[in-house]
C-alpha positions in Angstrom: 8.0 4.4 -38.5 8.0 5.5 -35.2 6.9 3.2 -32.6 3.6 4.6 -30.1 4.3 5.2 -26.9 2.3 4.3 -23.6 3.4 6.3 -20.6 4.7 6.0 -17.7 7.7 4.3 -19.3 10.2 2.2 -18.3 12.2 2.5 -15.6 9.5 2.5 -13.3 9.7 4.2 -9.8 6.8 3.3 -7.3 4.9 5.8 -8.5 4.8 5.4 -11.9 4.4 1.7 -11.3 1.3 2.6 -9.3 0.2 4.8 -12.0 0.5 2.3 -14.9 -1.6 -0.8 -12.8 -4.2 2.5 -12.3 -4.3 2.9 -15.9 -4.5 -0.8 -17.2 -7.4 -1.4 -14.5 -9.3 1.8 -16.1 -8.7 0.3 -19.3 -10.2 -3.0 -18.3 -13.1 -1.3 -16.5 -14.2 0.5 -20.1 -14.6 -3.1 -21.2 -13.3 -1.9 -24.7 -11.3 -4.7 -26.1 -9.7 -2.4 -28.6 -9.1 0.2 -26.3 -7.5 -2.5 -23.9 -5.5 -4.1 -27.0 -3.5 -0.8 -27.4 -1.4 -1.0 -24.1 0.1 -4.3 -25.5 2.7 -4.7 -28.0 1.5 -6.1 -31.5 3.0 -9.7 -30.7 2.4 -9.4 -26.9 2.2 -12.9 -25.6 -0.2 -13.7 -22.6 -1.2 -16.6 -20.7 -4.5 -16.4 -19.0 -5.5 -19.5 -17.2 -5.0 -22.1 -19.5 -5.1 -19.8 -22.6 -2.2 -18.5 -24.5 -3.0 -15.4 -26.9 -0.4 -13.8 -29.1 -0.9 -10.4 -30.8 -3.8 -7.7 -30.6 -6.0 -9.6 -33.0 -6.4 -12.2 -30.3 -6.0 -9.7 -27.5 -9.5 -8.7 -29.0 -11.0 -11.4 -29.4 -10.3 -12.8 -26.1 -11.5 -9.9 -24.4 -14.7 -9.7 -26.4 -15.5 -13.3 -25.4 -14.7 -12.5 -21.7 -16.9 -9.3 -21.6 -20.0 -11.1 -23.4 -19.5 -13.9 -20.5 -18.8 -11.9 -17.7 -21.6 -9.4 -17.0 -21.3 -6.0 -15.1 -17.6 -6.6 -14.9 -15.7 -4.4 -12.2 -12.1 -4.9 -11.6 -9.7 -3.3 -8.7 -5.8 -3.8 -9.5 -3.2 -3.3 -7.0 0.8 -3.1 -7.3 2.3 -5.7 -5.6 6.2 -5.5 -6.8 7.7 -3.9 -9.4 11.5 -3.5 -11.2 12.8 -1.4 -14.3 10.8 -2.9 -16.9 8.3 -5.4 -15.0 5.2 -5.0 -12.8 3.5 -7.8 -10.6 -0.2 -7.0 -9.7 -2.8 -8.5 -7.6 -6.4 -7.9 -8.5 -10.3 -8.9 -7.9 -13.0 -8.5 -10.1 -16.8 -9.2 -9.7 -19.2 -10.1 -12.5 -22.0 -12.3 -13.4 -22.7 -15.2 -15.7 -26.1 -15.1 -18.1 -27.6 -17.0 -15.5 -27.4 -14.6 -12.8 -24.6 -16.4 -10.9 -22.2 -14.1 -9.3 -18.4 -14.6 -9.0 -15.4 -12.8 -7.4 -12.0 -13.7 -9.4 -9.0 -13.2 -7.9 -5.4 -13.8 -9.6 -1.9 -12.2 -10.0 -0.6 -11.0 -13.0 3.2 -10.7 -14.2 3.9 -7.9 -16.7 7.1 -7.2 -18.7 7.0 -3.9 -20.7 9.4 -2.7 -23.8 10.8 0.7 -23.9 8.0 2.1 -25.2 5.5 1.5 -22.3 3.9 -1.4 -24.2 3.2 -4.6 -22.2 4.8 -7.4 -24.2 4.5 -10.4 -21.8 1.5 -10.8 -19.2 1.0 -13.8 -17.0 -2.3 -14.3 -15.4 -3.3 -17.1 -12.4 -6.9 -16.7 -11.5 -9.4 -18.4 -9.2 -12.8 -17.9 -9.0 -15.4 -17.6 -6.1 -18.9 -18.1 -6.7 -20.6 -15.5 -4.0 -24.2 -14.2 -3.3 -25.1 -10.9 -4.6 -25.4 -9.8 -1.2 -21.7 -10.5 -0.8 -20.6 -8.1 -3.6 -18.0 -5.0 -2.6 -17.9 -3.6 -6.2 -21.0 -1.2 -6.5 -19.5 1.7 -8.6 -21.2 2.4 -11.8 -19.9 0.4 -15.0 -16.8 2.0 -15.9 -13.8 3.7 -14.0 -13.5 3.0 -10.3 -14.2 6.0 -8.4 -10.8 7.4 -7.1 -12.6 7.2 -3.4 -13.6 3.7 -3.4 -11.7 1.3 -1.2 -8.6 -0.6 -2.5 -8.5 -4.0 -2.2 -6.1 -4.1 0.6 -8.5 -1.6 2.5 -11.3 -3.7 1.6 -9.3 -7.0 3.2 -9.3 -8.8 0.1 
């Protein structure tokens, strides 16, 4: 059986690494756990904060729980560094809980890809900062961040 491909494929260049980061951001901003899971190997291994996730079924379950908790989720990712099959990103996202409390979460992720462009390893370190609704910076409609929206660097984050 032929393995599905998720371009761009390694080895990465600056342009393909940046495209891979944007495609990941777009998928996560869809808040569709099944769609997001398809970018990972069937046995992908994650560390997300203190939670360890293995495989697409656990990824879908994890993301379903996440987006039930994190309302009006909006994410920006930015390429930090890359090698042939690894990418490091920094990110920030804003969301609120069921009580209406807003947060901006900052983090770093380390990704490793297989030859088909599927992520086999994801390590995420994340810190949450309570913010007032008036401090929000991510105001686009739910879904894909518009191309003309400022990046993390442009926002000073």
